[in-house]
C-alpha positions in Angstrom: 25.9 14.7 127.8 28.1 16.3 130.3 31.3 14.8 131.0 34.0 14.7 134.8 36.5 15.7 133.1 39.7 15.6 135.8 43.2 18.1 136.1 45.5 16.6 139.3 49.5 18.0 138.4 50.9 15.6 139.7 50.5 13.5 137.2 52.7 12.4 134.7 50.2 12.7 132.0 46.8 12.7 131.5 44.4 10.6 128.7 43.9 12.9 127.3 39.9 12.7 127.5 38.9 12.8 131.3 41.9 13.0 132.6 44.8 15.8 132.8 47.4 17.1 134.0 46.8 20.7 133.6 43.8 23.1 133.4 44.4 24.6 130.9 43.9 21.2 128.7 41.6 20.1 130.1 39.9 23.2 129.1 40.3 22.6 125.6 38.7 19.2 125.6 36.0 20.0 127.0 32.2 20.5 125.7 29.8 22.9 126.5 28.1 22.0 130.8 31.5 19.8 130.7 32.6 20.5 134.7 36.2 21.1 135.6 36.7 19.3 139.7 40.5 19.6 139.9 41.9 18.4 142.4 44.5 20.7 144.7 47.8 21.2 144.4 49.8 24.9 143.1 49.1 25.1 138.5 51.3 27.8 136.6 49.2 28.1 134.0 48.3 30.6 131.2 45.5 33.1 130.7 42.3 30.9 129.9 40.0 31.8 128.2 37.1 30.3 128.3 35.6 28.6 125.1 32.2 27.9 126.0 30.1 27.7 129.1 32.0 25.4 132.2 31.4 24.1 135.5 34.2 24.3 138.4 34.6 22.7 141.2 37.4 21.6 143.7 38.2 18.2 144.7 39.8 16.6 148.3 40.7 13.6 148.3 39.8 13.6 151.5 36.4 13.9 151.4 34.1 10.7 151.9 31.4 12.7 149.0 34.0 12.2 146.3 
């Protein structure tokens, strides 16, 4: 079963399971077909290598759909 993993760089730390403060930490914790949802912001990340199929999406806190 796929899991949504949320990334928000304004968090001091995530919970390591579903919330993260960096894209790379969310990718590292992900499984095949998980979805990584990224909050608005500037992310200074190293080159990311995806170890398996993932879906990515952005998140707009002003949107009524999230």
